[in-house]
C-alpha positions in Angstrom: -69.9 -30.5 4.3 -69.1 -27.3 2.4 -66.7 -26.2 5.1 -65.0 -29.5 5.1 -64.6 -29.4 1.3 -63.2 -25.9 1.5 -60.7 -27.0 4.1 -59.5 -29.9 1.9 -59.0 -27.5 -1.0 -57.1 -25.1 1.2 -54.8 -27.9 2.5 -54.2 -29.1 -1.1 -53.4 -25.6 -2.2 -50.8 -25.2 0.6 -49.2 -28.5 -0.4 -48.9 -27.4 -4.0 -47.5 -24.0 -3.1 -44.8 -25.6 -1.0 -43.8 -28.1 -3.7 -40.2 -28.0 -4.6 -39.6 -26.0 -7.8 -35.8 -25.5 -7.6 -33.3 -28.2 -8.6 -29.5 -28.6 -8.9 -27.7 -30.1 -11.9 -24.1 -30.7 -12.9 -23.1 -30.5 -16.6 -20.0 -32.5 -17.5 -19.8 -31.2 -21.0 -20.9 -28.1 -22.9 -24.6 -28.1 -23.8 -27.2 -25.9 -25.4 -30.4 -24.9 -23.7 -32.5 -22.9 -26.0 -30.0 -20.7 -27.8 -27.6 -20.4 -24.8 -24.4 -22.4 -24.7 -23.8 -23.6 -21.1 -20.3 -24.6 -20.0 -19.6 -27.6 -17.8 -20.4 -26.8 -14.1 -23.0 -26.7 -11.4 -26.3 -25.0 -12.1 -29.6 -24.3 -10.4 -32.9 -24.9 -12.3 -35.9 -22.9 -11.1 -39.3 -23.7 -12.5 -41.8 -20.8 -12.9 -45.0 -21.6 -14.7 -43.9 -23.5 -17.8 -40.5 -22.0 -17.9 -37.1 -23.3 -16.6 -34.6 -20.7 -15.5 -31.1 -22.2 -15.4 -28.5 -20.1 -13.7 -25.0 -20.2 -12.2 -23.2 -17.0 -11.3 -23.7 -14.5 -14.1 -24.9 -17.1 -16.6 -28.7 -17.3 -16.9 -31.0 -18.7 -19.5 -34.7 -19.6 -19.9 -36.4 -22.3 -21.8 -40.0 -23.7 -22.1 -40.4 -26.9 -20.0 -43.0 -29.5 -19.2 -42.9 -31.0 -15.7 -43.9 -34.6 -15.9 -44.2 -37.5 -13.5 -42.4 -40.9 -14.1 -43.7 -44.3 -13.0 -40.8 -44.8 -10.6 -38.4 -42.6 -8.6 -35.1 -41.7 -10.2 -32.1 -42.8 -8.1 -29.9 -39.9 -9.2 -30.3 -36.6 -11.1 -29.4 -37.1 -14.7 -29.4 -34.9 -17.8 -30.4 -36.4 -21.1 -29.0 -34.9 -24.3 -29.9 -34.8 -27.9 -26.9 -34.6 -30.4 -28.1 -32.2 -33.1 -25.7 -30.8 -35.7 -22.7 -31.9 -33.6 -23.9 -30.0 -30.5 -25.3 -31.5 -27.4 -28.7 -30.0 -26.5 -30.4 -30.6 -23.1 -33.5 -32.7 -23.7 -34.6 -33.8 -20.3 -33.6 -33.7 -16.6 -34.6 -36.6 -14.3 -34.6 -35.3 -10.7 -33.0 -37.8 -8.3 -35.0 -39.0 -5.3 -38.3 -38.1 -7.1 -40.5 -39.0 -10.0 -40.1 -35.6 -11.5 -39.0 -35.3 -15.1 -38.3 -31.9 -16.8 -38.9 -32.1 -20.5 -37.6 -29.2 -22.6 -40.1 -28.4 -25.4 -37.9 -26.3 -27.6 
């Protein structure tokens, strides 16, 4: 029984280790993430621990993030903004084809 339980935990660990932690997004307008102004364009978002690393070419910024699960799958990847002080700030990213929601905590 103990060996079987150990095997189950090992398989679960491998599944978690292989979980996707890199996503692609397109910004259609300038937006703030943390204190960094991002221009419109294509970006990659890598999740490491509780930090999102957003990069494209020479542009790179980091922001604290919570990875949450929605009730249903998102059809497309969408970026939700908050308009604060006349500037668009990235608030959430809904990852298309999954139930994954990235919520920026800053």
